C-alpha positions as CSV (number, residue, x, y, z in Angstrom):
1,M,72.4,92.3,126.0
2,D,74.4,95.5,126.2
3,Y,76.9,94.0,124.1
4,F,74.7,93.7,121.0
5,N,72.7,96.5,121.7
6,K,76.0,99.0,121.6
7,L,76.7,97.2,118.5
8,L,73.4,97.9,116.9
9,D,73.5,101.6,117.9
10,L,76.9,102.0,116.2
11,L,75.7,100.4,112.9
12,K,72.9,102.5,112.9
13,I,75.2,105.8,113.3
14,E,77.4,104.4,110.5
15,Q,74.5,103.5,108.0
16,E,72.9,106.8,108.6
17,E,76.5,108.5,107.7
18,D,76.7,105.8,104.8
19,L,73.3,106.9,103.3
20,L,74.1,110.3,103.7
21,S,77.1,110.0,101.5
22,Y,75.3,108.1,98.9
23,R,72.9,110.6,98.5
24,K,75.2,113.3,98.2
25,L,76.9,111.7,95.4
26,T,73.7,110.6,93.7
27,E,70.8,113.2,94.3
28,T,71.8,116.1,92.3
29,T,74.1,114.4,90.1
30,S,73.9,113.4,86.5
31,A,74.5,110.0,85.0
32,S,78.0,110.9,83.9
33,E,78.8,112.5,87.2
34,R,77.5,109.2,88.9
35,R,79.6,107.2,86.4
36,A,82.9,109.1,87.3
37,N,82.1,108.1,91.0
38,G,81.6,104.5,90.1
39,L,78.5,104.2,90.8
40,C,76.7,104.3,87.3
41,W,76.9,102.4,83.9
42,Y,76.0,104.7,80.9
43,P,75.1,104.6,78.4
44,V,74.0,100.5,78.2
45,A,72.2,98.5,76.0
46,I,69.8,95.5,76.6
47,R,71.5,92.6,75.2
48,G,68.5,90.3,76.2
49,T,66.0,88.7,78.7
50,E,64.8,85.7,79.8
51,I,62.5,84.3,82.9
52,G,65.0,83.4,85.8
53,R,64.7,81.7,88.7
54,G,61.7,82.6,91.3
55,D,59.4,84.0,88.3
56,Y,61.9,86.9,88.1
57,L,62.5,88.8,84.2
58,T,66.0,88.8,84.0
59,V,67.6,91.5,82.0
60,E,71.0,91.3,80.2
61,I,72.9,94.4,80.0
62,E,76.3,95.9,78.5
63,R,78.3,99.0,78.9
64,T,79.1,100.3,75.4
65,T,81.4,102.9,76.8
66,H,84.0,104.2,79.7
67,Q,84.4,100.5,80.0
68,D,87.6,100.9,81.7
69,L,86.2,103.0,84.4
70,P,86.0,101.3,88.2
71,H,82.2,101.1,89.3
72,Q,80.6,99.4,92.3
73,L,78.2,97.4,90.5
74,R,78.5,93.9,92.0
75,F,76.5,90.8,92.2
76,G,73.8,90.8,95.1
77,A,73.8,95.0,94.8
78,S,70.4,96.6,94.4
79,A,70.6,98.3,91.2
80,A,67.7,100.7,88.9
81,L,67.5,100.3,85.2
82,F,67.0,103.7,83.9
83,S,66.1,106.0,80.9
84,N,67.9,109.4,80.9
85,H,65.1,110.9,78.8
86,D,62.9,111.0,82.0
87,L,63.8,110.4,85.8
88,K,60.5,108.7,86.6
89,D,61.3,106.1,84.5
90,R,63.7,103.3,86.3
91,I,62.7,99.4,87.2
92,E,64.6,98.3,90.7
93,G,66.2,94.9,91.1
94,V,69.0,92.6,91.9
95,I,72.4,92.3,90.3
96,T,72.5,88.4,89.9
97,H,75.7,88.4,87.8
98,Q,78.3,90.6,86.8
99,N,81.3,89.8,84.5
100,G,83.7,92.3,82.8
101,N,81.4,94.7,81.3
102,K,78.3,92.7,81.1
103,L,75.6,92.2,84.2
104,K,72.1,90.9,84.6
105,I,69.7,92.2,86.9
106,A,66.4,90.3,87.9
107,V,63.4,92.6,88.0
108,R,60.0,91.9,89.7
109,I,58.1,92.5,86.4
110,D,56.8,90.5,83.5
111,E,58.1,92.4,80.8
112,L,60.0,95.6,79.9
113,P,58.4,98.7,79.5
114,D,58.2,100.8,76.4
115,W,60.7,103.1,77.5
116,A,63.2,100.4,77.4
117,R,63.6,100.6,74.1
118,D,64.3,104.2,73.4
119,G,68.0,104.3,74.1
120,K,70.0,106.8,76.5
121,L,69.5,104.0,79.2
122,G,71.6,103.4,82.6
123,V,72.4,101.3,85.4
124,D,72.5,103.0,88.8
125,V,73.8,101.4,91.8
126,L,71.4,101.4,94.8
127,F,72.1,102.3,98.6
128,D,73.2,99.0,100.1
129,Q,70.4,98.6,102.4
130,N,70.5,94.7,102.1
131,S,73.9,94.6,103.7
132,Y,72.7,96.7,106.7
133,D,69.6,94.2,107.2
134,E,71.5,91.2,107.3
135,M,74.0,92.8,110.0
136,Q,71.2,94.1,112.1
137,H,69.3,90.7,112.1
138,A,72.3,88.6,112.9
139,L,73.3,91.0,115.8
140,K,69.4,90.8,117.2
141,Q,69.5,87.1,116.7
142,A,72.9,86.6,118.6
143,D,71.5,88.6,121.5
144,S,68.7,86.2,121.4
145,I,70.7,83.0,121.6
146,D,70.6,81.5,125.5
147,G,71.3,78.1,127.0
148,Q,74.3,75.6,127.0
149,G,76.4,74.0,124.7
150,G,76.9,75.1,120.6
151,T,76.1,78.3,119.1
152,A,75.4,79.5,123.0
153,D,78.9,78.7,124.3
154,L,80.5,80.5,121.4
155,V,78.7,83.8,121.9
156,K,79.4,83.6,125.5
157,T,83.0,83.2,124.4
158,L,83.4,86.0,121.6
159,T,81.1,88.2,124.3
160,G,83.6,87.9,127.0
161,N,81.6,85.5,128.8
162,R,83.1,82.1,128.8
163,T,86.9,81.3,128.5
164,P,87.8,79.2,125.3
165,E,88.6,75.9,126.0
166,F,90.5,73.0,124.0
167,S,90.3,69.6,123.8
168,I,93.8,67.8,124.6
169,A,92.8,64.4,122.8
170,H,92.3,66.0,119.5
171,Y,92.6,64.4,115.9
172,Q,96.3,64.4,115.0
173,Y,96.9,65.6,111.5
174,L,100.6,65.6,110.6
175,I,101.3,67.9,107.3
176,P,105.1,67.4,106.2
177,S,104.3,70.7,103.7
178,L,104.0,72.9,106.7
179,N,106.4,75.2,108.9
180,V,106.4,74.5,112.9
181,M,104.2,77.7,113.4
182,Q,101.8,76.4,110.5
183,Q,101.4,73.4,111.9
184,L,101.0,74.4,115.4
185,A,98.2,77.0,113.7
186,V,96.3,73.7,112.7
187,D,96.8,72.0,115.8
188,K,95.1,74.9,117.4
189,I,92.0,75.0,115.0
190,L,91.3,71.2,115.4
191,S,91.7,71.1,119.2
192,A,89.7,74.4,119.9
193,D,86.1,73.7,121.1
194,H,84.9,77.3,120.1
195,L,87.4,80.1,118.9
196,A,91.0,79.8,117.3
197,I,93.0,82.3,115.8
198,V,95.8,82.4,113.2
199,H,97.5,86.1,113.2
200,G,99.4,85.7,109.4
201,P,102.0,88.6,108.8
202,P,102.6,89.6,105.4
203,G,103.9,86.7,103.4
204,T,103.5,83.9,106.4
205,G,101.5,81.3,104.3
206,K,98.0,82.1,105.9
207,T,96.3,80.9,103.0
208,T,97.9,77.8,103.2
209,T,98.1,77.3,106.6
210,L,94.0,77.6,106.2
211,V,93.5,75.3,103.1
212,Q,95.1,72.8,105.4
213,A,93.5,73.3,108.2
214,V,89.9,73.2,106.2
215,K,90.9,70.0,104.8
216,A,92.0,68.3,108.4
217,L,88.6,70.0,110.1
218,S,86.7,68.2,106.8
219,K,88.4,64.8,107.8
220,Q,87.9,65.6,111.9
221,D,84.6,66.1,112.0
222,H,83.1,65.0,108.6
223,Q,80.6,68.3,108.6
224,Q,80.1,70.8,106.1
225,I,82.7,73.8,106.5
226,L,81.6,77.4,106.2
227,V,84.3,79.9,104.5
228,A,83.8,83.5,104.5
229,A,85.8,86.8,104.4
230,P,84.7,90.5,103.6
231,S,85.8,90.8,100.3
232,N,85.0,88.5,97.2
233,T,88.4,88.6,96.0
234,A,89.7,86.9,99.5
235,V,86.7,84.1,99.0
236,D,87.9,83.6,95.6
237,L,91.3,82.7,96.5
238,L,90.2,80.3,99.3
239,T,87.8,79.0,96.8
240,E,90.5,78.3,94.2
241,K,93.0,76.9,96.7
242,L,90.7,74.3,98.2
243,A,89.2,73.3,95.1
244,E,93.2,72.5,94.1
245,Q,93.5,70.4,97.3
246,G,90.4,68.0,95.6
247,L,87.8,69.5,98.1
248,N,84.3,70.0,96.9
249,V,83.7,73.6,97.5
250,L,80.6,75.2,96.3
251,R,81.1,79.1,95.6
252,I,77.8,81.2,96.8
253,G,77.8,84.3,94.8
254,N,79.4,85.6,91.6
255,P,83.5,85.7,91.8
256,S,84.9,88.9,91.3
257,R,87.8,86.8,89.9
258,V,86.1,85.8,86.8
259,S,87.8,82.5,86.1
260,E,86.5,79.4,84.1
261,R,87.8,77.5,87.1
262,L,85.8,79.5,89.5
263,M,83.0,80.1,87.6
264,S,82.5,76.0,87.4
265,L,82.5,75.9,91.1
266,T,79.8,78.3,91.6
267,L,76.1,77.0,92.2
268,D,74.4,78.6,89.0
269,S,77.3,76.7,87.0
270,R,76.8,73.3,88.9
271,M,73.2,73.6,88.8
272,A,73.6,74.4,84.8
273,E,75.6,70.6,84.6
274,H,72.7,68.8,86.8
275,P,70.7,66.2,84.9
276,E,67.6,67.2,86.2
277,M,68.0,70.3,84.8
278,K,67.1,69.1,81.2
279,Q,63.2,69.0,81.8
280,A,63.8,72.1,83.7
281,K,65.0,73.7,80.7
282,A,62.2,72.2,78.3
283,L,59.6,74.1,80.6
284,K,61.1,77.5,80.6
285,K,61.1,77.5,76.9
286,Q,57.6,76.6,77.1
287,A,56.7,79.4,79.5
288,N,58.9,81.7,77.2
289,E,56.7,80.8,74.2
290,Y,53.6,81.6,76.5
291,K,54.8,84.9,77.9
292,N,56.0,85.9,74.1
293,M,52.5,84.9,73.0
294,A,50.7,87.1,75.5
295,H,53.3,90.2,74.4
296,K,51.6,90.3,70.9
297,Y,48.3,91.2,72.7
298,K,48.9,94.6,73.6
299,R,47.4,96.3,76.3
300,N,44.8,98.4,75.4
301,F,42.8,95.6,73.0
302,G,39.5,94.4,73.8
303,K,37.9,92.5,76.5
304,A,38.6,88.9,75.1
305,E,42.5,89.6,73.9
306,K,43.0,90.7,77.7
307,E,41.6,87.9,79.1
308,Q,43.6,85.5,76.9
309,R,46.7,87.4,77.3
310,K,46.0,87.1,81.3
311,A,45.3,83.5,80.5
312,L,48.5,82.9,78.6
313,F,50.5,84.9,81.5
314,D,49.0,82.9,84.2
315,E,49.9,79.4,82.2
316,A,53.6,80.7,82.2
317,H,53.6,81.6,85.8
318,K,52.1,78.0,86.6
319,I,55.0,76.7,84.7
320,M,57.8,78.6,86.4
321,K,56.5,77.4,89.7
322,E,57.1,73.9,88.5
323,V,60.7,75.2,87.0
324,G,61.4,76.5,90.4
325,N,60.5,73.1,92.2
326,I,62.9,71.4,90.1
327,E,66.0,74.3,90.5
328,Q,64.9,73.9,94.4
329,Y,65.3,70.4,94.2
330,V,68.6,70.5,92.1
331,S,70.2,73.1,94.2
332,D,69.3,71.4,97.6
333,D,71.1,68.3,96.1
334,I,74.1,70.1,95.4
335,I,74.4,72.3,98.3
336,S,73.9,69.1,100.5
337,K,77.1,67.0,98.7
338,A,79.7,70.1,99.2
339,D,82.3,70.0,101.4
340,V,83.1,73.5,101.9
341,I,80.5,76.5,101.4
342,A,82.4,79.9,100.2
343,A,80.6,83.3,100.3
344,T,81.1,86.7,101.7
345,L,80.6,87.7,105.2
346,V,77.2,88.9,103.7
347,G,76.4,86.3,101.3
348,A,76.9,83.7,103.9
349,N,72.8,84.2,104.7
350,H,72.2,83.9,100.6
351,H,68.6,83.0,100.4
352,T,70.1,79.3,99.2
353,I,72.0,78.6,102.1
354,R,70.4,80.6,105.0
355,K,68.9,77.7,106.6
356,L,72.2,75.8,107.0
357,K,74.4,75.5,110.3
358,Y,77.9,74.4,110.6
359,K,80.2,72.7,113.3
360,T,83.0,75.6,112.0
361,V,83.4,78.8,110.4
362,I,86.4,80.0,109.2
363,I,86.7,83.9,108.7
364,D,89.8,85.1,106.4
365,E,90.5,88.8,106.3
366,A,89.2,89.1,109.5
367,G,91.3,91.8,110.4
368,Q,89.5,93.9,107.8
369,A,86.0,92.9,108.6
370,L,83.1,94.9,110.6
371,E,82.3,93.2,113.4
372,P,78.4,93.1,112.4
373,A,79.2,91.6,109.2
374,C,81.3,89.0,111.2
375,W,77.8,87.7,113.2
376,I,76.2,86.6,110.2
377,P,78.3,83.3,109.8
378,I,78.9,82.9,113.6
379,I,75.4,82.5,114.5
380,K,75.3,79.5,112.1
381,S,78.1,77.7,113.6
382,E,79.5,76.2,117.1
383,K,83.3,77.1,116.6
384,V,84.7,80.0,114.8
385,I,88.5,80.5,113.4
386,F,89.8,84.1,112.6
387,A,92.5,84.7,110.5
388,G,94.4,87.4,109.0
389,D,96.6,90.2,111.0
390,H,95.0,93.4,112.5
391,C,98.1,95.1,112.2
392,Q,97.2,95.7,108.5
393,L,94.2,97.9,107.2
394,S,91.3,98.0,109.2
395,P,87.7,97.9,108.0
396,T,86.4,101.0,105.7
397,I,84.1,103.3,108.0
398,K,82.3,106.0,106.8
399,S,81.2,107.4,110.4
400,N,84.0,109.2,112.2
401,E,81.9,109.0,115.4
402,A,80.9,105.6,114.8
403,A,84.8,104.7,114.4
404,K,85.7,106.1,117.5
405,K,83.2,104.7,119.8
406,G,84.3,101.2,118.6
407,L,83.2,100.0,115.7
408,S,87.0,100.4,114.0
409,N,87.7,97.7,116.5
410,T,87.2,94.4,114.8
411,L,86.0,91.1,116.7
412,M,89.3,89.4,115.7
413,E,91.4,92.5,117.5
414,K,89.4,92.1,120.6
415,M,89.9,88.1,121.0
416,V,93.7,88.7,120.3
417,N,93.7,90.8,123.2
418,Q,91.5,89.0,125.3
419,Y,92.5,85.4,124.8
420,P,96.1,85.4,123.6
421,E,95.9,81.6,124.1
422,S,94.0,81.3,121.5
423,V,96.3,83.0,119.1
424,V,99.0,81.3,116.8
425,L,101.3,83.8,115.2
426,L,102.9,82.7,111.7
427,E,106.6,83.5,112.3
428,E,108.3,82.7,109.2
429,Q,107.9,84.8,106.0
430,Y,108.6,83.7,101.9
431,R,108.2,87.2,100.9
432,M,110.4,89.9,101.4
433,N,114.2,90.3,101.9
434,R,115.1,90.5,105.3
435,S,115.8,94.4,105.2
436,I,112.8,95.1,104.1
437,M,110.7,92.9,106.9
438,E,113.1,93.9,109.9
439,Y,111.4,97.3,110.6
440,S,108.0,96.0,110.1
441,S,109.0,93.2,112.6
442,E,109.9,95.1,115.4
443,V,107.4,97.9,115.1
444,F,104.0,95.2,114.7
445,Y,104.9,91.5,115.6
446,Q,107.5,92.0,118.7
447,G,110.5,91.3,116.8
448,K,109.2,88.0,116.0
449,L,109.2,87.4,112.1
450,K,111.8,85.6,110.3
451,A,113.1,85.4,106.7
452,H,112.9,82.1,105.1
453,D,116.4,81.2,103.6
454,S,115.0,81.7,100.0
455,V,114.2,85.3,100.5
456,A,116.0,86.6,103.0
457,T,118.8,88.0,101.0
458,H,117.3,88.0,97.5
459,L,117.8,91.1,95.7
460,L,117.2,92.4,92.1
461,Y,120.7,92.0,91.2
462,D,123.9,91.5,92.9
463,D,125.4,94.5,95.3
464,D,122.0,96.1,94.8
465,K,120.2,97.8,97.9
466,P,116.7,96.2,99.1
467,L,116.3,99.2,101.1
468,L,116.1,103.2,100.2
469,F,114.6,106.2,102.0
470,I,114.8,109.3,99.6
471,D,114.5,112.5,101.8
472,T,112.9,115.3,99.7
473,A,113.4,117.8,102.9
474,G,114.3,121.3,101.7
475,A,113.5,120.4,97.7
476,S,110.3,122.6,98.1
477,F,108.1,120.1,97.3
478,E,105.0,120.9,98.4
479,E,101.9,119.4,98.7
480,K,98.7,120.6,97.4
481,T,95.1,120.0,98.5
482,E,92.9,118.9,95.4
483,G,89.4,118.6,95.9
484,H,89.1,115.7,98.5
485,S,92.7,114.5,98.2
486,I,96.5,115.8,98.4
487,S,99.1,115.8,95.9
488,N,102.5,116.6,95.5
489,P,103.3,117.3,91.3
490,D,107.0,118.1,92.1
491,E,107.6,114.6,93.9
492,A,105.2,112.6,91.7
493,S,107.6,114.1,88.7
494,F,110.9,112.9,90.9
495,V,108.7,109.5,91.4
496,S,108.7,108.9,87.8
497,K,111.9,110.0,86.7
498,Q,113.3,107.6,89.6
499,L,111.3,104.8,87.6
500,E,112.4,105.7,84.4
501,T,115.9,105.0,85.9
502,L,115.0,102.4,87.4
503,V,113.7,100.8,84.3
504,Q,117.0,101.5,82.4
505,E,119.1,99.7,84.5
506,L,116.9,96.8,85.4
507,S,116.3,96.6,81.0
508,L,120.3,95.6,80.7
509,R,120.0,92.7,83.2
510,Y,116.4,91.4,82.1
511,S,114.3,90.5,79.0
512,I,110.7,91.8,78.9
513,E,109.3,88.4,79.8
514,D,111.8,88.0,83.1
515,F,111.1,92.0,84.0
516,P,110.8,92.3,87.4
517,T,107.1,93.4,88.6
518,V,107.1,97.3,90.0
519,A,104.2,98.9,92.2
520,I,104.2,102.8,92.3
521,I,102.0,103.1,95.4
522,S,100.7,106.2,97.7
523,P,97.8,107.0,100.2
524,Y,96.3,109.5,98.4
525,K,94.2,109.0,95.1
526,Q,95.3,112.3,93.2
527,Q,99.1,111.5,93.5
528,I,98.1,108.2,91.6
529,V,96.2,110.5,88.9
530,H,99.7,112.5,88.4
531,I,102.3,109.9,88.6
532,K,99.7,107.8,85.8
533,E,99.6,110.8,83.6
534,L,103.7,111.2,83.7
535,L,103.9,107.7,83.3
536,Q,102.0,107.8,79.8
537,H,104.5,110.3,78.3
538,S,107.6,107.9,79.1
539,P,108.6,105.9,76.0
540,D,110.9,104.2,78.1
541,I,108.5,102.4,80.3
542,D,105.9,101.9,77.5
543,K,107.3,98.8,76.8
544,F,107.4,97.4,80.3
545,K,104.0,98.5,81.1
546,S,102.6,95.1,81.8
547,K,105.0,94.7,84.7
548,I,104.5,98.1,86.3
549,S,101.2,98.8,88.6
550,V,100.5,102.3,90.0
551,N,97.9,102.4,92.5
552,T,96.6,103.6,95.9
553,I,98.2,101.8,99.1
554,D,94.7,99.8,100.2
555,S,94.1,98.5,97.1
556,F,97.6,96.3,96.9
557,Q,96.7,94.8,100.4
558,G,97.4,91.1,99.9
559,Q,99.4,91.7,96.8
560,E,103.2,91.6,96.1
561,R,105.7,93.4,93.7
562,D,109.5,92.7,93.5
563,V,109.7,96.4,93.5
564,V,107.6,98.7,95.3
565,V,108.0,102.5,95.3
566,I,105.8,104.3,98.0
567,S,104.9,108.2,97.3
568,M,104.5,109.8,101.0
569,V,103.2,113.3,99.4
570,R,103.1,115.0,102.6
571,S,105.1,118.0,102.9
572,N,104.0,120.9,105.0
573,D,105.6,123.5,107.9
574,E,103.4,122.4,110.2
575,G,104.1,118.7,110.4
576,I,100.6,117.8,109.4
577,I,100.4,114.1,108.1
578,G,96.8,113.4,107.6
579,F,96.2,109.6,107.5
580,L,99.9,109.2,107.3
581,A,99.0,108.7,111.3
582,D,97.5,105.2,110.7
583,I,100.7,103.3,110.7
584,R,98.7,100.1,109.9
585,R,98.2,101.3,106.3
586,M,102.0,101.9,106.3
587,N,102.5,98.4,107.6
588,V,100.4,97.2,104.4
589,A,102.7,99.4,101.9
590,M,106.0,98.6,103.0
591,T,105.2,94.7,103.1
592,R,104.2,94.8,99.6
593,A,108.0,94.7,98.3
594,R,110.0,91.3,97.6
595,K,113.3,92.4,96.3
596,K,113.5,96.0,97.0
597,L,111.6,99.2,98.4
598,I,112.1,102.6,97.9
599,V,110.2,105.1,100.3
600,I,110.3,108.8,99.1
601,G,108.9,111.6,101.6
602,D,110.1,114.6,103.4
603,S,111.8,113.6,106.6
604,A,110.8,117.1,108.3
605,T,106.9,116.6,108.1
606,L,107.2,112.8,108.5
607,C,109.2,113.0,111.1
608,R,106.8,114.7,113.6
609,L,105.6,110.9,114.5
610,P,107.9,108.4,115.6
611,F,107.2,105.6,113.6
612,Y,108.5,107.4,110.6
613,E,111.6,109.2,112.5
614,N,112.5,105.4,113.4
615,F,112.0,104.2,110.1
616,I,114.3,106.9,108.9
617,A,116.7,106.6,111.5
618,Y,116.7,102.5,110.5
619,A,117.3,103.4,107.1
620,Q,120.5,105.2,107.9
621,K,121.8,102.5,110.0
622,L,121.3,100.3,106.8
623,D,122.9,102.8,104.8
624,A,120.1,103.1,103.0
625,Y,119.2,107.0,103.4
626,Q,119.8,109.5,100.5
627,S,119.2,113.2,99.8
628,V,117.2,114.0,97.1
629,W,120.0,116.4,96.3
630,E,122.2,113.6,95.6
631,F,120.4,113.0,92.4
632,I,121.3,114.4,89.1
633,N,118.9,116.3,87.2
634,L,116.4,117.2,90.1
């Protein structure tokens, strides 16, 4: 089908660009440079080894310095243990667990090589070939599905060859805690034969609605449900909320939000508690003893010793095969009893659940999901529920060519435009003061959002203004290009002073425990670097630092704070605003605030785009516009 061939072509372009950028970052760089780019842990220490599942050697590793640096070493990623003494000394494997500064890598060797004892070790994350393989396989499989009913009808619906249908006589499931539109969304999900969409703008209770829908589907179908999302964080949130409702949720993969609650819901944790695993543990101990005995025979010993060494390894392998059979039985037993399987989109084809089929799959954060990744769970089901907000951030795409040719257009967005009858928009939001909400509502949601009474007029304190635009035009706050990012040091300095003033005002009204949460966000990483540096030298802010976050807009998707300050950065005579032109990113930024939103930027540059011109006019209408010149001690 042309539909899938086009997606495969776009995915190939994206893969090539992704590989190219990975190589640029890794091939000629030192371990410390790769560490700075988040692609490496160095130095590390080996804390232990054990025989893992499938007879792999599992190596436990801890990073011993630079522990606060962000990184991309995640569960399921391919990685290599290397020695910085000799670049040829490296072993490749897969990360089977990652928590804080420790991780485990499964490698296909019987014992660690001698160089692993010499220190100067590190771990590189390798190019993510597996995700591309899974996406390509799913697209080819989807293309090959034909016939009538079930998955075939779902594929036809999603490719525009079949109109969605809804059963009138569906299972009624009234939920008193939901508002009218949330209840309507659950009804739509239950009545859909193949497709339903929950469009959840910021603060409208999308997660609450989905959790109730999963409960209702579980009662309606008496079948296992797959819940998936593009990010581990989104999967974790749903996993936790579903478990709180008493559903038996099984989290496939390693949670990113590592809490005892979440860890206890993983397959590994459930297997460890299973009564049958006592026998497996005893056998594994026996196999380890044989391997330890084998290690005492060095490879350069005589023929008899070599044969003895081989015999010990063979016996260990035979025992581990039996362990593997027990583990497979335990794994299958636990999986079969789960009400809900929760995994990332790529994790939906994890080897432990690869053969499973579902009546319904729910894809959360579908507005951020790359379409080829969505097909991984879709081909395992007969019905798909998309939930998310395509008016917020779209998927991250490395190739401009692939993005322009359509890869940036998500499957959820296609379905919203093609089948509006499948969509329910959640209209009541429980986060923002009305004045913060209304501009976003007009631009992105046809003015349909309503602020719930509990938040519509809430403020930091009486007579405070919930919205403020501070115009830096004419103040000579000029942007600077630094590497691949842009900053505005004068604006950063002004932002930090504004924060100091705000903190002083609030400290008169709040104790440290009750102090409002504050976020300073910006579209540009380098601006964040400047602001963080300035705040480090501010004693007034120091005692409230646990309440203050500073980061890029993208990192705040899905989060909220009492106060949000946005540093817009761009200020130039040409009126160039770069990726500020992506107004969906600004929708994310402006809708993080509960009680106060402060936007700081240069109107002369920003007003080249109607979105910002209209926002500034909206602020003026609310008497929420101030010039930077109105602030003393500039």
